[in-house]
BAGU-336115 format. One record per atom (N, C-alpha, C, O, CB): residue number from 1; x, y, z; atom name. Coordinates in Angstrom, 1 decimal. Glycine has a CB too. Example, Ala and Ser with C-alpha at 12.3 -4.5 7.8 and 13.67 -1.06 7.14 Angstrom:
<nodes>
NODE  resi      xx      yy      zz  name
NODE     1    13.2    -5.7     7.8     N
NODE     1    12.3    -4.5     7.8    CA
NODE     1    13.2    -3.3     7.8     C
NODE     1    14.2    -3.3     8.5     O
NODE     1    11.3    -4.5     9.0    CB
NODE     2    12.8    -2.2     7.1     N
NODE     2    13.7    -1.1     7.1    CA
NODE     2    12.9     0.0     7.9     C
NODE     2    13.4     1.1     8.0     O
NODE     2    14.1    -0.6     5.7    CB
</nodes>
This chain:
<nodes>
NODE  resi      xx      yy      zz  name
NODE     1   -12.3     6.5    -4.2     N
NODE     1   -11.9     5.2    -4.8    CA
NODE     1   -12.9     4.9    -6.0     C
NODE     1   -14.1     5.1    -5.8     O
NODE     1   -11.9     4.0    -3.6    CB
NODE     2   -12.5     4.6    -7.2     N
NODE     2   -13.3     4.2    -8.1    CA
NODE     2   -13.7     2.8    -7.9     C
NODE     2   -13.2     2.2    -7.0     O
NODE     2   -12.7     4.4    -9.4    CB
NODE     3   -14.8     2.3    -8.6     N
NODE     3   -15.3     1.0    -8.6    CA
NODE     3   -14.4    -0.1    -8.8     C
NODE     3   -14.5    -1.2    -8.3     O
NODE     3   -16.3     0.9    -9.5    CB
NODE     4   -13.4     0.3    -9.7     N
NODE     4   -12.4    -0.7   -10.0    CA
NODE     4   -11.2    -0.5    -9.2     C
NODE     4   -10.2    -0.9    -9.8     O
NODE     4   -12.0    -0.6   -11.5    CB
NODE     5   -11.1     0.1    -8.0     N
NODE     5    -9.8     0.5    -7.4    CA
NODE     5    -8.9    -0.5    -7.2     C
NODE     5    -7.7    -0.3    -7.2     O
NODE     5   -10.0     1.2    -6.1    CB
NODE     6    -9.5    -1.7    -7.0     N
NODE     6    -8.5    -2.9    -6.7    CA
NODE     6    -7.9    -3.7    -7.9     C
NODE     6    -7.0    -4.4    -7.8     O
NODE     6    -9.2    -4.0    -5.7    CB
NODE     7    -8.5    -3.4    -9.1     N
NODE     7    -8.0    -4.2   -10.2    CA
NODE     7    -6.6    -4.0   -10.4     C
NODE     7    -6.2    -2.9   -10.2     O
NODE     7    -8.7    -3.9   -11.4    CB
NODE     8    -5.9    -4.9   -10.8     N
NODE     8    -4.5    -4.9   -11.1    CA
NODE     8    -4.2    -5.3   -12.6     C
NODE     8    -5.0    -6.0   -13.2     O
NODE     8    -3.8    -5.8   -10.3    CB
NODE     9    -3.3    -4.7   -13.1     N
NODE     9    -2.9    -4.9   -14.5    CA
NODE     9    -1.8    -5.8   -14.5     C
NODE     9    -0.7    -5.7   -13.9     O
NODE     9    -2.5    -3.5   -15.2    CB
NODE    10    -2.0    -6.9   -15.4     N
NODE    10    -0.8    -7.7   -15.7    CA
NODE    10     0.2    -7.2   -16.5     C
NODE    10    -0.2    -6.5   -17.4     O
NODE    10    -1.2    -8.8   -16.4    CB
NODE    11     1.4    -7.3   -16.3     N
NODE    11     2.5    -6.8   -17.4    CA
NODE    11     3.0    -8.1   -18.0     C
NODE    11     2.5    -9.2   -17.7     O
NODE    11     3.8    -5.9   -16.6    CB
NODE    12     3.9    -7.9   -18.9     N
NODE    12     4.5    -8.9   -19.8    CA
NODE    12     5.1    -9.9   -18.7     C
NODE    12     4.9   -11.1   -18.9     O
NODE    12     5.7    -8.3   -20.8    CB
NODE    13     5.8    -9.6   -17.7     N
NODE    13     6.3   -10.6   -16.7    CA
NODE    13     5.2   -10.9   -15.7     C
NODE    13     4.8   -10.1   -14.9     O
NODE    13     7.6   -10.2   -15.8    CB
NODE    14     4.7   -12.2   -15.8     N
NODE    14     3.6   -12.7   -15.2    CA
NODE    14     3.8   -12.6   -13.7     C
NODE    14     2.8   -12.6   -12.9     O
NODE    14     3.3   -14.2   -15.7    CB
NODE    15     4.9   -12.6   -13.3     N
NODE    15     5.1   -12.4   -11.7    CA
NODE    15     5.1   -11.1   -11.3     C
NODE    15     5.5   -10.9   -10.1     O
NODE    15     6.4   -12.8   -11.3    CB
NODE    16     4.6   -10.0   -12.1     N
NODE    16     4.6    -8.8   -11.8    CA
NODE    16     3.3    -8.1   -11.9     C
NODE    16     2.7    -8.4   -12.9     O
NODE    16     5.6    -8.1   -12.4    CB
NODE    17     2.7    -7.2   -10.8     N
NODE    17     1.5    -6.8   -10.9    CA
NODE    17     1.7    -5.2   -10.7     C
NODE    17     2.7    -4.8   -10.3     O
NODE    17     0.6    -7.4    -9.7    CB
NODE    18     0.8    -4.4   -11.1     N
NODE    18     0.6    -2.9   -10.9    CA
NODE    18    -0.6    -2.7   -10.1     C
NODE    18    -1.6    -3.3   -10.6     O
NODE    18     0.5    -2.0   -12.2    CB
NODE    19    -0.6    -2.0    -8.9     N
NODE    19    -1.6    -1.8    -8.2    CA
NODE    19    -2.4    -0.6    -8.8     C
NODE    19    -1.7     0.2    -9.4     O
NODE    19    -1.2    -1.5    -6.8    CB
NODE    20    -3.7    -0.5    -8.6     N
NODE    20    -4.4     0.5    -9.2    CA
NODE    20    -4.2     1.8    -8.5     C
NODE    20    -4.3     1.9    -7.3     O
NODE    20    -5.9     0.2    -9.2    CB
NODE    21    -3.9     2.9    -9.3     N
NODE    21    -3.5     4.2    -8.6    CA
NODE    21    -4.5     4.8    -7.8     C
NODE    21    -4.1     5.6    -7.0     O
NODE    21    -3.1     5.2    -9.6    CB
NODE    22    -5.6     4.6    -7.8     N
NODE    22    -6.6     5.1    -6.9    CA
NODE    22    -6.5     4.5    -5.5     C
NODE    22    -6.7     5.1    -4.5     O
NODE    22    -8.0     4.8    -7.5    CB
NODE    23    -6.1     3.2    -5.5     N
NODE    23    -5.9     2.5    -4.1    CA
NODE    23    -4.6     2.9    -3.7     C
NODE    23    -4.6     3.3    -2.5     O
NODE    23    -5.9     0.8    -4.0    CB
NODE    24    -3.4     3.2    -4.4     N
NODE    24    -2.2     3.7    -3.8    CA
NODE    24    -2.4     5.1    -3.3     C
NODE    24    -1.9     5.5    -2.3     O
NODE    24    -1.0     3.6    -4.9    CB
NODE    25    -3.4     6.0    -4.2     N
NODE    25    -3.7     7.3    -3.6    CA
NODE    25    -4.2     7.3    -2.1     C
NODE    25    -3.8     8.0    -1.2     O
NODE    25    -4.7     7.9    -4.4    CB
NODE    26    -5.1     6.3    -2.1     N
NODE    26    -5.9     6.1    -0.7    CA
NODE    26    -4.9     5.9     0.3     C
NODE    26    -4.8     6.5     1.4     O
NODE    26    -7.0     4.7    -0.6    CB
NODE    27    -3.9     4.8    -0.1     N
NODE    27    -3.1     4.6     1.0    CA
NODE    27    -2.2     5.7     1.3     C
NODE    27    -1.8     5.9     2.4     O
NODE    27    -2.4     3.4     0.7    CB
NODE    28    -1.8     6.4     0.4     N
NODE    28    -0.8     7.6     0.7    CA
NODE    28    -1.6     8.8     1.6     C
NODE    28    -1.0     9.4     2.5     O
NODE    28    -0.2     8.3    -1.0    CB
NODE    29    -2.8     8.9     1.3     N
NODE    29    -3.6     9.7     2.1    CA
NODE    29    -3.8     9.4     3.5     C
NODE    29    -3.8    10.2     4.4     O
NODE    29    -4.7     9.8     1.5    CB
NODE    30    -3.9     8.2     3.7     N
NODE    30    -4.2     7.5     5.0    CA
NODE    30    -2.5     7.5     5.8     C
NODE    30    -2.4     7.6     7.0     O
NODE    30    -5.0     5.7     4.6    CB
NODE    31    -1.6     7.4     5.0     N
NODE    31    -0.3     7.3     5.8    CA
NODE    31    -0.1     8.6     6.4     C
NODE    31    -0.3     9.6     5.9     O
NODE    31     1.0     7.0     5.0    CB
NODE    32     0.4     8.4     7.7     N
NODE    32     0.7     9.6     8.4    CA
NODE    32     2.2    10.2     8.1     C
NODE    32     3.1     9.4     8.0     O
NODE    32     0.4     9.3     9.9    CB
NODE    33     2.4    11.5     7.9     N
NODE    33     3.8    11.8     7.5    CA
NODE    33     4.8    11.3     8.6     C
NODE    33     4.3    10.9     9.6     O
NODE    33     4.0    13.3     7.3    CB
NODE    34     6.2    11.3     8.3     N
NODE    34     7.2    10.9     9.1    CA
NODE    34     8.1    10.0     8.5     C
NODE    34     8.1     9.9     7.3     O
NODE    34     6.8    10.5    10.2    CB
NODE    35     8.7     9.3     9.3     N
NODE    35     9.9     8.3     8.8    CA
NODE    35     9.4     7.2     7.8     C
NODE    35     8.2     6.8     7.9     O
NODE    35    10.6     7.5    10.3    CB
NODE    36    10.1     6.9     6.9     N
NODE    36     9.8     6.0     6.0    CA
NODE    36     9.4     4.6     6.6     C
NODE    36     8.6     3.8     6.0     O
NODE    36    10.9     5.9     5.2    CB
NODE    37    10.0     4.3     7.8     N
NODE    37     9.6     3.2     8.6    CA
NODE    37     8.0     3.0     8.7     C
NODE    37     7.4     1.9     8.7     O
NODE    37    10.2     3.5    10.0    CB
NODE    38     7.4     4.1     8.7     N
NODE    38     5.9     4.2     8.9    CA
NODE    38     5.2     3.2     7.6     C
NODE    38     4.0     2.8     7.8     O
NODE    38     5.4     5.9     8.9    CB
NODE    39     5.8     3.0     6.6     N
NODE    39     5.3     2.5     5.6    CA
NODE    39     5.3     0.9     5.8     C
NODE    39     4.3     0.2     5.6     O
NODE    39     6.0     3.0     4.4    CB
NODE    40     6.4     0.5     6.2     N
NODE    40     6.4    -0.8     6.8    CA
NODE    40     5.5    -1.2     7.9     C
NODE    40     4.8    -2.2     7.9     O
NODE    40     7.6    -1.1     7.3    CB
NODE    41     5.5    -0.2     8.9     N
NODE    41     4.5    -0.5    10.1    CA
NODE    41     2.9    -0.5     9.6     C
NODE    41     2.0    -1.2    10.1     O
NODE    41     4.7     0.8    11.3    CB
NODE    42     2.7     0.4     8.5     N
NODE    42     1.4     0.6     8.2    CA
NODE    42     0.8    -0.5     7.1     C
NODE    42    -0.3    -0.9     7.2     O
NODE    42     1.4     2.0     7.6    CB
NODE    43     1.7    -0.9     6.2     N
NODE    43     1.3    -1.7     5.1    CA
NODE    43     2.1    -3.1     5.0     C
NODE    43     1.8    -4.0     4.3     O
NODE    43     1.5    -0.9     3.9    CB
NODE    44     3.2    -3.1     5.7     N
NODE    44     4.2    -4.3     5.7    CA
NODE    44     4.9    -4.4     4.4     C
NODE    44     5.2    -5.5     3.9     O
NODE    44     3.5    -5.7     5.9    CB
NODE    45     5.2    -3.3     3.8     N
NODE    45     6.1    -3.3     2.6    CA
NODE    45     7.2    -2.3     2.8     C
NODE    45     7.2    -1.3     3.6     O
NODE    45     5.3    -2.9     1.4    CB
NODE    46     8.3    -2.6     2.1     N
NODE    46     9.4    -1.7     2.2    CA
NODE    46     9.2    -0.4     1.5     C
NODE    46     8.2    -0.1     0.8     O
NODE    46    10.5    -2.4     1.7    CB
NODE    47    10.3     0.5     1.9     N
NODE    47    10.2     1.8     1.2    CA
NODE    47    10.5     1.7    -0.2     C
NODE    47    10.0     2.6    -0.9     O
NODE    47    11.2     2.8     1.7    CB
NODE    48    11.1     0.9    -0.7     N
NODE    48    11.5     0.5    -2.2    CA
NODE    48    10.3     0.3    -2.9     C
NODE    48     9.9     0.8    -4.0     O
NODE    48    12.5    -0.8    -2.3    CB
NODE    49     9.5    -0.8    -2.2     N
NODE    49     8.2    -1.2    -2.7    CA
NODE    49     7.2     0.2    -2.9     C
NODE    49     6.6     0.5    -3.9     O
NODE    49     7.6    -2.4    -1.6    CB
NODE    50     7.2     0.8    -1.7     N
NODE    50     6.3     1.9    -1.8    CA
NODE    50     6.5     2.8    -2.9     C
NODE    50     5.6     3.1    -3.6     O
NODE    50     6.5     2.6    -0.7    CB
NODE    51     7.9     3.3    -3.1     N
NODE    51     8.3     4.2    -4.1    CA
NODE    51     7.8     3.5    -5.5     C
NODE    51     7.4     4.2    -6.4     O
NODE    51     9.9     4.5    -4.1    CB
NODE    52     7.8     2.2    -5.7     N
NODE    52     7.5     1.7    -7.0    CA
NODE    52     6.0     1.7    -7.1     C
NODE    52     5.5     1.9    -8.2     O
NODE    52     8.1     0.2    -7.2    CB
NODE    53     5.2     1.6    -6.1     N
NODE    53     3.8     1.7    -6.1    CA
NODE    53     3.3     3.2    -6.4     C
NODE    53     2.4     3.5    -7.1     O
NODE    53     3.2     1.1    -4.7    CB
NODE    54     4.1     4.1    -5.7     N
NODE    54     3.8     5.4    -6.0    CA
NODE    54     4.1     6.1    -7.3     C
NODE    54     3.6     7.1    -7.8     O
NODE    54     4.3     6.1    -5.1    CB
NODE    55     4.9     5.3    -7.9     N
NODE    55     5.4     5.6    -9.4    CA
NODE    55     4.8     4.9   -10.3     C
NODE    55     5.2     5.1   -11.5     O
NODE    55     6.7     5.2    -9.6    CB
NODE    56     3.7     4.1   -10.0     N
NODE    56     3.0     3.3   -10.9    CA
NODE    56     3.8     2.2   -11.5     C
NODE    56     3.6     1.9   -12.7     O
NODE    56     2.4     4.1   -11.9    CB
NODE    57     4.8     1.5   -10.8     N
NODE    57     5.6     0.6   -11.3    CA
NODE    57     5.1    -0.8   -10.9     C
NODE    57     4.4    -0.9    -9.9     O
NODE    57     7.1     0.9   -10.8    CB
NODE    58     5.3    -1.9   -11.6     N
NODE    58     4.9    -3.3   -11.0    CA
NODE    58     5.7    -3.5    -9.9     C
NODE    58     6.8    -3.0    -9.7     O
NODE    58     5.1    -4.5   -12.0    CB
NODE    59     5.1    -4.4    -9.1     N
NODE    59     5.8    -5.0    -8.0    CA
NODE    59     5.6    -6.6    -8.0     C
NODE    59     4.8    -7.1    -8.8     O
NODE    59     5.2    -4.3    -6.6    CB
NODE    60     6.2    -7.3    -7.3     N
NODE    60     6.1    -8.8    -7.3    CA
NODE    60     4.7    -9.1    -7.1     C
NODE    60     4.0    -8.4    -6.4     O
NODE    60     7.0    -9.5    -6.2    CB
NODE    61     4.2   -10.2    -7.6     N
NODE    61     2.9   -10.6    -7.4    CA
NODE    61     2.6   -11.1    -6.0     C
NODE    61     1.5   -11.0    -5.5     O
NODE    61     2.5   -11.6    -8.4    CB
NODE    62     3.5   -11.7    -5.5     N
NODE    62     3.5   -12.2    -4.0    CA
NODE    62     3.3   -11.0    -3.1     C
NODE    62     2.6   -11.0    -2.1     O
NODE    62     4.9   -13.1    -3.6    CB
NODE    63     4.1   -10.1    -3.3     N
NODE    63     4.0    -8.7    -2.4    CA
NODE    63     2.7    -8.0    -2.6     C
NODE    63     2.1    -7.5    -1.7     O
NODE    63     5.3    -7.6    -2.8    CB
NODE    64     2.3    -8.0    -4.0     N
NODE    64     1.0    -7.3    -4.2    CA
NODE    64    -0.1    -8.2    -3.4     C
NODE    64    -1.0    -7.6    -2.7     O
NODE    64     0.7    -7.3    -5.9    CB
NODE    65    -0.2    -9.4    -3.5     N
NODE    65    -1.2   -10.4    -2.9    CA
NODE    65    -1.1   -10.1    -1.3     C
NODE    65    -2.2    -9.9    -0.8     O
NODE    65    -0.7   -12.0    -3.2    CB
NODE    66    -0.1   -10.1    -0.8     N
NODE    66     0.0    -9.9     0.8    CA
NODE    66    -0.5    -8.6     1.0     C
NODE    66    -1.2    -8.4     2.0     O
NODE    66     1.7   -10.1     1.4    CB
NODE    67    -0.1    -7.5     0.2     N
NODE    67    -0.5    -6.2     0.5    CA
NODE    67    -2.2    -6.0     0.5     C
NODE    67    -2.8    -5.5     1.4     O
NODE    67     0.2    -5.2    -0.6    CB
NODE    68    -2.6    -6.6    -0.6     N
NODE    68    -4.0    -6.5    -0.8    CA
NODE    68    -4.9    -7.4     0.3     C
NODE    68    -6.1    -7.2     0.5     O
NODE    68    -4.3    -6.9    -2.2    CB
NODE    69    -4.2    -8.4     0.8     N
NODE    69    -4.7    -9.2     1.8    CA
NODE    69    -4.7    -8.2     3.2     C
NODE    69    -5.7    -8.1     3.9     O
NODE    69    -3.8   -10.7     1.9    CB
NODE    70    -3.7    -7.5     3.5     N
NODE    70    -3.6    -6.7     4.7    CA
NODE    70    -4.7    -5.5     4.7     C
NODE    70    -5.4    -5.2     5.7     O
NODE    70    -2.2    -6.1     4.7    CB
NODE    71    -4.6    -4.9     3.4     N
NODE    71    -5.5    -3.7     3.4    CA
NODE    71    -6.9    -3.8     2.9     C
NODE    71    -7.7    -2.9     2.7     O
NODE    71    -4.9    -2.6     2.6    CB
NODE    72    -7.2    -5.0     2.6     N
NODE    72    -8.6    -5.3     2.0    CA
NODE    72    -8.6    -5.2     0.5     C
NODE    72    -7.9    -4.3     0.0     O
NODE    72    -9.8    -4.3     2.6    CB
NODE    73    -9.3    -6.0    -0.2     N
NODE    73    -9.0    -5.9    -1.6    CA
NODE    73    -9.9    -4.6    -2.2     C
NODE    73    -9.7    -4.2    -3.4     O
NODE    73    -9.5    -7.3    -2.3    CB
NODE    74   -10.8    -4.0    -1.3     N
NODE    74   -11.4    -2.7    -1.7    CA
NODE    74   -10.8    -1.6    -0.9     C
NODE    74   -11.4    -0.6    -0.9     O
NODE    74   -12.8    -2.7    -1.6    CB
NODE    75    -9.7    -1.8    -0.3     N
NODE    75    -9.0    -0.7     0.5    CA
NODE    75    -9.8    -0.5     1.9     C
NODE    75    -9.5     0.5     2.6     O
NODE    75    -9.0     0.8    -0.4    CB
NODE    76   -10.6    -1.2     2.3     N
NODE    76   -11.3    -1.1     3.5    CA
NODE    76   -10.6    -1.2     4.8     C
NODE    76   -11.1    -0.7     5.9     O
NODE    76   -12.3    -2.0     3.5    CB
NODE    77    -9.7    -1.7     4.8     N
NODE    77    -8.9    -2.0     5.9    CA
NODE    77    -7.6    -1.0     6.1     C
NODE    77    -6.8    -1.2     7.1     O
NODE    77    -8.6    -3.5     5.9    CB
NODE    78    -7.3     0.0     5.1     N
NODE    78    -6.3     0.9     5.1    CA
NODE    78    -6.3     1.6     6.4     C
NODE    78    -5.3     1.6     7.1     O
NODE    78    -6.3     1.7     3.9    CB
NODE    79    -7.3     2.3     6.7     N
NODE    79    -7.2     2.9     7.9    CA
NODE    79    -7.0     2.2     9.2     C
NODE    79    -6.3     2.7    10.1     O
NODE    79    -8.3     3.7     8.0    CB
NODE    80    -7.5     0.8     9.3     N
NODE    80    -7.1     0.1    10.4    CA
NODE    80    -5.7    -0.3    10.5     C
NODE    80    -5.2    -0.4    11.6     O
NODE    80    -7.9    -1.0    10.4    CB
NODE    81    -4.9    -0.4     9.4     N
NODE    81    -3.5    -0.7     9.5    CA
NODE    81    -2.9     0.7     9.8     C
NODE    81    -1.8     0.7    10.5     O
NODE    81    -2.9    -1.5     8.0    CB
NODE    82    -3.3     1.8     9.4     N
NODE    82    -2.5     3.0     9.7    CA
NODE    82    -2.7     3.4    11.2     C
NODE    82    -1.8     3.8    11.9     O
NODE    82    -3.0     4.1     8.7    CB
NODE    83    -4.0     3.3    11.7     N
NODE    83    -4.5     3.7    13.1    CA
NODE    83    -3.3     3.1    14.1     C
NODE    83    -3.1     3.6    15.2     O
NODE    83    -6.2     3.1    13.6    CB
NODE    84    -2.7     2.1    13.9     N
NODE    84    -2.1     1.4    14.8    CA
NODE    84    -0.7     1.9    14.9     C
NODE    84     0.0     1.4    15.8     O
NODE    84    -2.0     0.0    14.6    CB
NODE    85    -0.2     2.9    14.1     N
NODE    85     0.8     3.6    14.2    CA
NODE    85     0.8     4.8    15.1     C
NODE    85     0.0     5.7    14.8     O
NODE    85     1.1     3.8    12.9    CB
NODE    86     1.5     4.9    16.2     N
NODE    86     1.7     6.1    16.8    CA
NODE    86     2.9     6.9    16.6     C
NODE    86     4.0     6.3    16.4     O
NODE    86     1.7     5.7    18.1    CB
NODE    87     2.9     8.0    16.5     N
NODE    87     4.0     8.9    16.3    CA
NODE    87     4.8     8.8    17.7     C
NODE    87     4.3     8.7    18.8     O
NODE    87     3.5    10.5    16.0    CB
NODE    88     6.1     8.9    17.5     N
NODE    88     6.9     8.7    18.8    CA
NODE    88     6.6     9.7    19.9     C
NODE    88     6.8     9.4    21.1     O
NODE    88     8.4     8.9    18.4    CB
NODE    89     6.3    10.8    19.5     N
NODE    89     6.0    11.9    20.5    CA
NODE    89     4.3    11.8    21.0     C
NODE    89     3.8    12.5    21.9     O
NODE    89     6.4    13.5    19.7    CB
NODE    90     3.6    10.9    20.5     N
NODE    90     2.2    10.4    20.9    CA
NODE    90     2.1     9.4    21.8     C
NODE    90     1.2     9.2    22.5     O
NODE    90     1.3    10.0    19.8    CB
NODE    91     3.2     8.6    21.8     N
NODE    91     3.3     7.3    22.7    CA
NODE    91     3.7     8.0    24.2     C
NODE    91     4.6     8.7    24.4     O
NODE    91     4.6     6.1    22.0    CB
NODE    92     2.8     7.6    25.1     N
NODE    92     3.0     8.0    26.4    CA
NODE    92     2.9     6.8    27.3     C
NODE    92     3.0     6.9    28.6     O
NODE    92     2.0     9.0    26.8    CB
</nodes>
């Protein structure tokens, strides 16, 4: 992750933000493969929001703020969020 991985870029619509691609890449790398519901379990965002992040499109400022609070402004909490997801066959 780059030094400025958590910087966000304002777009013309002030209510929209774009999350740094390096941070999204770290989120993607930490996310276990499987059902799209894992995105909600891990990061508390919808599949549609995840697709926007993945495609470097802006998301609502309020969603971006909550996401960054969950995963940590520097991405340090990403692993903690993902580790609490157990695959259905891993749960015993």
